[in-house]
PAVEXBA-267727 format. One record per residue: z, y, x of N, C-alpha, C in turn. Coordinates in steps of 0.02 Angstrom, whole numbers, plus 50000, padded with zeros to 5 digits. Last residue first. Layout:
BEGIN
   n.w   n.v   n.u  ca.w  ca.v  ca.u   c.w   c.v   c.u
     Z     Y     X     Z     Y     X     Z     Y     X
...
# end
This chain:
BEGIN
   n.w   n.v   n.u  ca.w  ca.v  ca.u   c.w   c.v   c.u
 52159 50248 46855 52177 50218 46791 52249 50225 46772
 52138 50294 46981 52140 50344 46929 52159 50314 46862
 52126 50181 47057 52186 50222 47066 52192 50274 47011
 52000 50136 47024 52058 50097 47001 52122 50139 47006
 51922 50231 47092 51918 50227 47018 51978 50190 46991
 51958 50198 47222 51974 50266 47197 51973 50265 47121
 51905 50072 47229 51977 50080 47238 51999 50147 47210
 51770 50102 47216 51803 50061 47164 51879 50068 47168
 51753 50176 47334 51741 50207 47269 51775 50168 47213
 51780 50076 47429 51822 50136 47426 51814 50171 47359
 51676 49988 47404 51745 49966 47394 51791 50026 47387
 51569 50070 47443 51573 50045 47375 51644 50022 47358
 51599 50088 47578 51597 50146 47533 51604 50124 47461
 51587 49956 47623 51652 49989 47626 51654 50050 47580
 51450 49938 47602 51498 49896 47566 51566 49929 47565
 51399 50031 47694 51384 50038 47622 51433 49998 47580
 51445 49974 47812 51470 50040 47792 51457 50052 47718
 51368 49858 47815 51441 49853 47810 51472 49919 47787
 51242 49915 47830 51257 49877 47770 51333 49871 47761
 51258 49973 47957 51244 50016 47900 51259 49980 47834
 51276 49858 48033 51330 49907 48029 51320 49953 47969
 51151 49801 48020 51209 49765 47994 51268 49813 47986
 51076 49897 48088 51062 49884 48017 51121 49849 47985
 51134 49883 48214 51135 49948 48180 51125 49938 48106
 51105 49751 48249 51174 49770 48236 51180 49837 48200
 50959 49771 48256 50991 49725 48208 51064 49743 48196
 50929 49857 48361 50915 49878 48292 50952 49835 48241
 50962 49784 48472 51000 49844 48459 50989 49869 48387
 50866 49684 48472 50934 49666 48457 50977 49727 48441
 50756 49759 48516 50756 49732 48448 50827 49714 48427
 50794 49782 48647 50784 49839 48603 50786 49816 48530
 50795 49651 48696 50857 49690 48695 50851 49749 48648
 50661 49620 48684 50710 49581 48645 50775 49621 48640
 50603 49711 48775 50585 49713 48704 50634 49676 48659
 50675 49670 48897 50683 49737 48866 50662 49739 48793
 50651 49554 48965 50695 49551 48906 50701 49617 48869
 50574 49595 49072 50545 49548 49023 50586 49546 48959
 50668 49674 49139 50606 49705 49112 50574 49660 49059
 50761 49576 49176 50780 49631 49131 50720 49664 49099
 50681 49502 49263 50706 49471 49202 50727 49525 49152
 50665 49599 49364 50607 49572 49329 50626 49540 49263
 50796 49614 49408 50762 49671 49376 50700 49649 49337
 50810 49486 49465 50853 49508 49410 50821 49566 49372
 50717 49494 49569 50708 49445 49515 50750 49462 49454
 50777 49596 49645 50709 49603 49619 50696 49556 49561
 50899 49537 49678 50897 49600 49639 50829 49610 49607
 50854 49428 49754 50890 49417 49692 50890 49479 49648
 50795 49501 49861 50756 49454 49821 50790 49442 49754
 50904 49568 49914 50849 49607 49886 50805 49563 49841
 50979 49458 49959 51007 49504 49908 50951 49544 49875
 50889 49408 50054 50909 49367 49996 50937 49410 49941
 50887 49516 50144 50825 49494 50111 50840 49452 50049
 51020 49514 50186 50994 49573 50152 50930 49555 50114
 51020 49388 50248 51064 49401 50191 51040 49462 50152
 50929 49410 50352 50916 49358 50302 50957 49370 50239
 50992 49510 50426 50927 49524 50396 50910 49473 50342
 51109 49442 50466 51113 49502 50424 51047 49516 50389
 51055 49338 50547 51095 49322 50487 51095 49382 50440
 51000 49415 50649 50956 49374 50607 50992 49357 50542
 51121 49467 50700 51068 49513 50676 51021 49475 50629
 51197 49354 50739 51219 49397 50683 51166 49445 50657
 51183 49212 50792 51131 49263 50789 51146 49311 50731
 51301 49136 50799 51249 49127 50849 51197 49183 50851
 51384 49172 50691 51409 49176 50760 51353 49177 50811
 51297 49163 50583 51347 49217 50585 51374 49227 50655
 51220 49049 50592 51193 49110 50620 51243 49167 50623
 51289 48957 50519 51292 48952 50592 51268 49016 50624
 51246 48989 50390 51314 49008 50411 51324 49002 50486
 51118 48931 50392 51126 49003 50384 51194 49026 50409
 51151 48796 50405 51110 48829 50456 51117 48905 50452
 51222 48776 50286 51256 48768 50350 51217 48802 50406
 51121 48793 50192 51176 48841 50194 51212 48837 50260
 50957 48765 50267 51018 48744 50232 51071 48799 50236
 50789 48787 50243 50847 48818 50273 50908 48796 50233
 50630 48722 50273 50692 48713 50237 50749 48745 50277
 50466 48773 50252 50522 48773 50299 50585 48768 50256
 50307 48693 50218 50367 48728 50198 50416 48729 50256
 50147 48676 50170 50188 48675 50230 50247 48721 50215
 50061 48584 50044 50107 48636 50066 50137 48622 50134
 49928 48561 49930 49958 48540 49994 49999 48598 50022
 49990 48620 49770 49936 48613 49819 49968 48582 49882
 50106 48612 49704 50045 48610 49662 49982 48606 49705
 50260 48534 49727 50201 48562 49759 50143 48558 49710
 50397 48579 49618 50351 48532 49649 50294 48569 49682
 50558 48588 49553 50507 48623 49592 50464 48570 49624
 50661 48604 49408 50623 48561 49453 50574 48606 49491
 50804 48715 49405 50737 48693 49384 50710 48641 49433
 50929 48736 49456 50917 48758 49387 50849 48736 49360
 51037 48631 49550 50971 48661 49541 50959 48678 49468
 51216 48667 49547 51157 48623 49543 51092 48662 49531
 51287 48794 49658 51283 48758 49594 51220 48715 49592
 51293 48877 49767 51315 48808 49775 51313 48767 49711
 51244 49005 49772 51306 48994 49734 51331 48922 49736
 51134 48998 49862 51185 49049 49870 51250 49032 49833
 51060 48888 49820 51076 48895 49891 51134 48943 49901
 51036 48917 49688 51085 48866 49704 51106 48868 49777
 50940 49023 49718 50997 49032 49674 51052 48981 49689
 50835 48982 49800 50885 49029 49827 50947 49034 49783
 50728 48904 49772 50791 48870 49780 50847 48916 49802
 50597 48978 49866 50619 48942 49806 50685 48909 49822
 50499 49114 49922 50560 49074 49930 50574 49041 49863
 50337 49152 49994 50387 49150 49941 50445 49105 49959
 50239 49138 50087 50286 49193 50096 50343 49193 50046
 50120 49070 49977 50141 49082 50046 50184 49144 50051
 50180 49064 49806 50134 49049 49861 50163 49066 49928
 50240 48999 49656 50255 49039 49715 50210 49016 49771
 50249 49004 49476 50222 48978 49538 50238 49026 49595
 50336 48951 49327 50313 49001 49374 50289 48968 49438
 50350 48851 49235 50387 48913 49224 50364 48969 49269
 50259 48733 49151 50264 48768 49214 50295 48836 49200
 50315 48598 49062 50301 48670 49057 50311 48701 49125
 50272 48441 49002 50289 48480 49061 50269 48552 49049
 50336 48319 48889 50293 48376 48903 50319 48414 48963
 50427 48223 48856 50363 48201 48884 50315 48257 48900
 50538 48298 48819 50499 48263 48768 50431 48240 48793
 50524 48404 48956 50562 48386 48896 50515 48352 48846
 50536 48485 49107 50510 48426 49074 50554 48409 49015
 50487 48631 49195 50534 48596 49151 50499 48536 49120
 50458 48699 49360 50437 48671 49296 50496 48639 49260
 50389 48799 49486 50450 48779 49450 50427 48754 49382
 50276 48758 49616 50288 48783 49548 50354 48756 49522
 50193 48812 49767 50240 48770 49731 50250 48799 49662
 50057 48814 49879 50089 48841 49819 50134 48789 49788
 50016 48854 50052 50011 48817 49990 50047 48852 49933
 50128 48887 50186 50060 48879 50161 50062 48839 50097
 50264 48919 50183 50222 48946 50236 50148 48943 50215
 50395 48952 50082 50327 48926 50079 50286 48959 50134
 50555 48901 50113 50509 48957 50124 50439 48926 50124
 50688 48838 50015 50625 48828 50051 50588 48894 50057
 50863 48805 50034 50808 48839 50002 50746 48823 50043
 51003 48693 50003 50951 48723 50045 50903 48763 50001
 51088 48633 49919 51114 48645 49986 51063 48680 50031
 51129 48587 49766 51090 48639 49800 51121 48653 49868
 51113 48430 49680 51151 48477 49720 51105 48525 49758
 51011 48429 49529 51030 48402 49594 51072 48453 49633
 50966 48496 49418 51030 48464 49414 51055 48434 49480
 50796 48465 49452 50845 48502 49412 50909 48462 49408
 50747 48432 49617 50756 48406 49549 50810 48446 49514
 50625 48494 49730 50693 48499 49703 50692 48468 49633
 50500 48435 49755 50539 48462 49810 50612 48469 49790
 50387 48314 49713 50444 48353 49688 50488 48372 49748
 50214 48316 49733 50278 48298 49764 50333 48344 49737
 50100 48374 49678 50139 48328 49636 50205 48307 49667
 50014 48387 49831 50016 48404 49760 50053 48351 49719
 50132 48360 49968 50066 48352 49937 50071 48371 49863
 50219 48440 50099 50218 48414 50031 50147 48412 50005
 50321 48446 50243 50254 48443 50215 50257 48412 50146
 50437 48547 50324 50427 48498 50270 50354 48503 50248
 50541 48589 50463 50475 48588 50431 50469 48532 50380
 50695 48671 50454 50663 48606 50460 50594 48610 50427
 50763 48806 50555 50739 48776 50492 50704 48711 50507
 50789 48856 50679 50846 48829 50641 50826 48799 50574
 50666 48898 50727 50704 48849 50767 50762 48819 50728
 50626 48995 50638 50589 48931 50640 50628 48877 50676
 50714 49095 50680 50722 49065 50614 50686 48998 50611
 50659 49123 50804 50727 49096 50801 50742 49065 50733
 50535 49173 50763 50537 49113 50805 50607 49082 50803
 50581 49286 50696 50546 49234 50658 50545 49169 50698
 50630 49358 50804 50676 49334 50753 50644 49279 50710
 50510 49386 50871 50562 49347 50904 50612 49318 50854
 50443 49466 50777 50413 49402 50798 50466 49357 50830
 50569 49525 50660 50523 49534 50716 50493 49467 50734
 50587 49530 50483 50599 49497 50547 50546 49516 50599
 50569 49573 50356 50601 49620 50402 50609 49591 50473
 50511 49467 50286 50475 49531 50291 50504 49577 50344
 50561 49344 50256 50545 49358 50326 50514 49427 50337
 50578 49323 50123 50636 49315 50166 50624 49338 50237
 50454 49352 50064 50516 49374 50031 50577 49370 50078
 50315 49421 50149 50360 49365 50137 50427 49389 50112
 50219 49501 50272 50225 49481 50202 50273 49421 50198
 50302 49609 50392 50255 49555 50374 50266 49537 50301
 50386 49718 50401 50341 49704 50457 50288 49652 50439
 50459 49851 50320 50431 49784 50312 50379 49773 50367
 50603 49946 50361 50531 49937 50366 50509 49864 50360
 50717 49994 50240 50708 49951 50298 50634 49935 50304
 50719 50063 50123 50739 50100 50183 50728 50059 50246
 50571 50027 50026 50641 50020 50042 50656 50057 50107
 50437 50026 49997 50477 50080 49969 50552 50074 49983
 50407 49852 49975 50385 49919 49995 50431 49971 49963
 50426 49729 49939 50482 49761 49970 50464 49830 49995
# end
């Protein structure tokens, strides 16, 4: 989050802008969760009502298909997981499990919404951090897809050129037929 207009005070995707007092208030509204390696924290397709903040340890997003497990990504201390469904209320998009012993904090949507009245400054900072996190992840996906997007741009161009050649050929045949 470096280079933004809001000063970063500590490492962490959701807590970087919080003062010590705000962090204490956030801790008061979140629920501590302990997880051991292999413990599943979120199941793909399950309802999304919370996100987790990783205080210690590492979690990983993974897919399971045909008896095989593919790790999609890992997140360590200071990271957030589950933010997508937390924000849009749709089912979980991936499984998430602990890959090491973890100390986590769970924040529910209801807890966040309570802050609108009880602690509007904390609420605002959390919402801005969530927006910045989503924007950062979105930009990361765009960067990863850039080679594919560039390749896709070449394909329609080639198809368009072929179609134009066909139209020219048809036009020439039509012109020849008109002269008969």
